C-alpha positions as CSV (number, residue, x, y, z in Angstrom):
1,M,-20.8,14.3,-2.5
2,A,-17.1,13.4,-2.2
3,D,-15.9,11.0,0.5
4,K,-14.2,12.6,3.4
5,F,-11.1,11.1,5.0
6,A,-8.5,12.2,7.6
7,V,-4.9,11.0,7.5
8,I,-3.0,11.5,10.7
9,G,0.8,11.2,10.4
10,L,2.4,12.5,7.2
11,G,5.5,10.5,6.8
12,Q,6.1,8.8,3.4
13,F,3.3,6.2,4.1
14,G,0.7,8.6,5.3
15,S,1.5,11.2,2.6
16,A,1.2,8.6,-0.1
17,I,-2.2,7.5,1.2
18,A,-3.4,11.1,1.4
19,K,-2.2,12.0,-2.1
20,K,-3.7,8.9,-3.7
21,L,-7.1,9.5,-2.1
22,A,-7.0,13.1,-3.2
23,E,-6.2,12.0,-6.8
24,K,-9.4,9.9,-6.6
25,G,-11.5,12.9,-5.8
26,A,-11.8,12.5,-2.0
27,E,-11.9,15.4,0.4
28,I,-8.7,14.9,2.6
29,L,-7.9,16.4,6.0
30,A,-4.1,15.8,6.5
31,I,-2.8,16.1,10.0
32,D,0.6,16.1,11.6
33,S,2.3,17.7,14.6
34,D,5.2,18.8,12.3
35,P,4.3,22.0,10.4
36,E,6.9,21.2,7.7
37,K,5.2,17.9,6.8
38,V,1.9,19.6,6.7
39,E,3.2,22.4,4.5
40,S,4.8,19.9,2.1
41,I,1.4,18.2,1.4
42,R,-0.9,21.2,1.6
43,D,-1.1,21.7,-2.2
44,Y,-2.2,18.1,-2.7
45,V,-5.1,17.8,-0.1
46,T,-8.2,19.7,0.8
47,Y,-7.0,20.8,4.3
48,G,-3.6,20.5,6.0
49,V,-3.6,21.1,9.7
50,T,-0.8,21.1,12.3
51,L,-2.0,19.8,15.6
52,D,-1.5,17.3,18.4
53,A,-3.7,14.3,17.5
54,T,-3.5,12.9,21.1
55,S,-5.6,15.9,22.2
56,R,-9.3,15.3,22.1
57,P,-10.2,19.1,21.9
58,A,-7.8,19.5,19.0
59,L,-9.4,16.6,17.1
60,E,-12.9,17.9,17.9
61,S,-12.0,21.3,16.5
62,Q,-11.5,19.6,13.1
63,N,-14.9,17.8,13.2
64,I,-13.0,14.5,12.9
65,A,-16.1,12.4,13.8
66,D,-17.7,13.6,10.5
67,M,-15.1,11.8,8.4
68,D,-16.0,8.7,6.6
69,A,-12.8,7.1,7.8
70,V,-9.6,8.1,9.7
71,V,-6.2,6.6,9.0
72,V,-3.6,6.8,11.8
73,S,-0.2,6.4,10.1
74,I,2.1,7.7,12.8
75,G,5.3,5.7,12.2
76,Q,7.9,6.7,14.9
77,N,6.0,7.1,18.1
78,F,3.7,4.2,19.0
79,E,2.6,5.8,22.2
80,C,1.1,8.6,20.1
81,T,-0.6,6.1,17.9
82,M,-2.3,4.4,20.9
83,L,-3.4,7.7,22.4
84,T,-4.7,9.0,19.1
85,V,-6.6,5.7,18.5
86,V,-8.2,6.0,21.9
87,Q,-9.2,9.6,21.4
88,L,-10.7,8.8,17.9
89,Q,-12.7,5.9,19.4
90,S,-14.0,8.1,22.2
91,L,-15.2,10.6,19.5
92,G,-17.0,7.8,17.6
93,V,-15.3,7.9,14.3
94,K,-17.1,5.8,11.7
95,R,-14.1,3.8,10.5
96,L,-10.6,3.6,11.9
97,M,-7.4,2.2,10.4
98,A,-4.1,2.3,12.2
99,R,-0.5,1.5,11.3
100,A,1.4,-1.2,13.2
101,Q,5.1,-1.9,13.0
102,G,5.7,-5.5,14.0
103,E,3.5,-8.2,15.7
104,T,3.6,-6.6,19.2
105,Q,2.1,-3.3,18.0
106,R,-0.5,-5.3,16.0
107,R,-1.5,-7.2,19.1
108,I,-1.8,-4.0,21.1
109,L,-4.0,-2.3,18.5
110,T,-6.1,-5.4,18.3
111,K,-6.6,-5.3,22.1
112,L,-7.6,-1.7,21.7
113,G,-10.4,-2.8,19.3
114,V,-8.8,-1.7,16.0
115,E,-10.1,-4.0,13.4
116,E,-8.2,-2.7,10.4
117,I,-4.5,-2.7,10.9
118,L,-1.9,-1.6,8.3
119,S,1.6,-3.2,8.3
120,P,3.3,-1.6,5.2
121,E,6.8,-2.9,6.2
122,E,5.5,-6.5,6.5
123,E,3.7,-6.3,3.1
124,V,6.8,-4.8,1.4
125,G,8.9,-7.5,2.9
126,K,6.6,-10.3,1.6
127,N,6.6,-8.7,-1.9
128,V,10.3,-8.4,-2.0
129,A,10.8,-12.0,-0.9
130,E,8.2,-13.3,-3.5
131,R,10.0,-11.3,-6.2
132,L,13.4,-12.7,-5.3
133,L,12.2,-16.3,-5.1
134,T,9.9,-16.1,-8.2
135,P,11.5,-14.2,-11.1
136,G,9.0,-12.5,-13.2
137,M,6.6,-11.7,-10.3
138,L,6.0,-8.0,-10.0
139,M,3.4,-7.8,-7.2
140,A,1.8,-10.2,-4.8
141,V,-1.2,-9.7,-2.5
142,Q,-1.3,-12.4,0.2
143,L,-4.7,-13.8,1.1
144,P,-5.8,-16.3,3.7
145,D,-5.4,-20.1,3.3
146,N,-2.2,-19.7,1.1
147,Y,-4.0,-18.0,-1.8
148,E,-2.7,-14.9,-3.5
149,I,-3.3,-12.4,-6.3
150,V,-0.1,-11.8,-8.3
151,E,1.0,-9.7,-11.2
152,V,3.6,-11.5,-13.4
153,E,5.3,-10.9,-16.7
154,A,3.6,-13.1,-19.2
155,P,5.9,-16.2,-19.3
156,K,7.8,-16.7,-22.7
157,S,6.0,-19.9,-23.6
158,T,2.5,-18.2,-23.3
159,V,3.3,-15.4,-25.8
160,G,1.5,-15.8,-29.1
161,R,-1.0,-18.2,-27.6
162,S,-4.7,-17.7,-26.7
163,L,-5.9,-17.9,-23.2
164,E,-7.9,-20.9,-24.0
165,D,-4.8,-22.7,-25.4
166,I,-2.8,-21.8,-22.3
167,G,-5.5,-23.3,-20.1
168,L,-4.9,-21.4,-16.9
169,T,-7.9,-23.0,-15.1
170,K,-7.7,-26.5,-16.5
171,K,-4.0,-27.0,-16.4
172,Y,-2.8,-24.8,-13.6
173,K,-5.9,-24.3,-11.4
174,L,-5.5,-20.5,-11.7
175,S,-8.0,-17.7,-12.5
176,L,-7.0,-14.9,-14.8
177,I,-8.3,-11.6,-13.4
178,T,-7.1,-9.4,-16.3
179,L,-4.2,-8.7,-18.7
180,L,-2.3,-5.4,-18.8
181,R,-1.0,-4.5,-22.2
182,K,1.7,-1.9,-22.9
183,T,0.5,1.0,-25.0
184,N,2.5,4.2,-25.5
185,G,5.0,3.2,-22.8
186,D,2.5,2.4,-20.1
187,H,0.5,-0.8,-19.2
188,H,-3.3,-0.5,-19.4
189,I,-5.9,-3.0,-18.2
190,L,-7.7,-4.9,-21.0
191,G,-10.8,-5.5,-18.9
192,V,-12.0,-9.1,-18.7
193,P,-10.2,-11.0,-21.5
194,E,-12.0,-13.5,-23.7
195,D,-10.8,-17.1,-24.3
196,D,-9.6,-16.1,-27.7
197,T,-7.4,-13.2,-26.4
198,V,-3.8,-13.8,-27.5
199,V,-1.0,-13.0,-25.1
200,E,1.4,-10.5,-26.6
201,P,5.1,-9.7,-25.7
202,N,5.3,-7.4,-22.6
203,D,1.8,-8.3,-21.4
204,L,1.4,-8.6,-17.7
205,M,-1.0,-11.2,-16.2
206,V,-2.9,-10.8,-13.0
207,V,-3.9,-14.2,-11.7
208,F,-5.5,-15.7,-8.6
209,G,-4.7,-19.0,-7.0
210,T,-2.7,-20.8,-4.4
211,T,0.9,-19.8,-3.9
212,K,2.0,-23.3,-5.0
213,D,0.0,-23.2,-8.2
214,V,1.2,-19.7,-9.1
215,E,4.8,-20.8,-8.7
216,R,4.2,-23.9,-10.7
217,F,2.7,-21.9,-13.6
218,I,5.6,-19.5,-13.7
219,H,8.4,-22.1,-13.5
220,I,6.9,-24.4,-16.0
221,N,6.4,-21.6,-18.6
222,A,9.6,-19.6,-17.9
């Protein structure tokens, strides 16, 4: 049986979430108060509904409490976000995620009891800063205690060498999660590489470690 999710707020962020979940085979209820936004996504999701998500009866009419999770991604009107969150909590949704823009909104949602808070603008900002400061870095996921998972272009000095020879763990205190290799124009995951795997031109490396150690590895091998 497919997972069932509701996405409330169909701006660029909410629409992207709904479409990606649908691509993965989930059953998606997409909700917005703007009929044009609902119509634009209707072909990608299971159900597209125009309604006022701050209305408890409107949400009940869609059996929202039966969803495995609900994502509130209303971007422009934080009052609507708060009212929607309160209504969803009163209906006993199983799992609730809500979007916050800035630290003030995050604190308010935390006070309301929302445990999973999304801050896309903040995450994008961090990634852009990382990419500007560290050439070759393509993606960075910040973790607690100054750890991160990053995707980087394989540094020039690592190309043609085996992973054992590069010595990510011994020399740089990093763990390699996987390699992505370019095939037919796209990068594909190699799975869990062996020590004798040789890094090829255009490979991407996904590594885990402290921010300091990641930066050291990239700069030394550039």
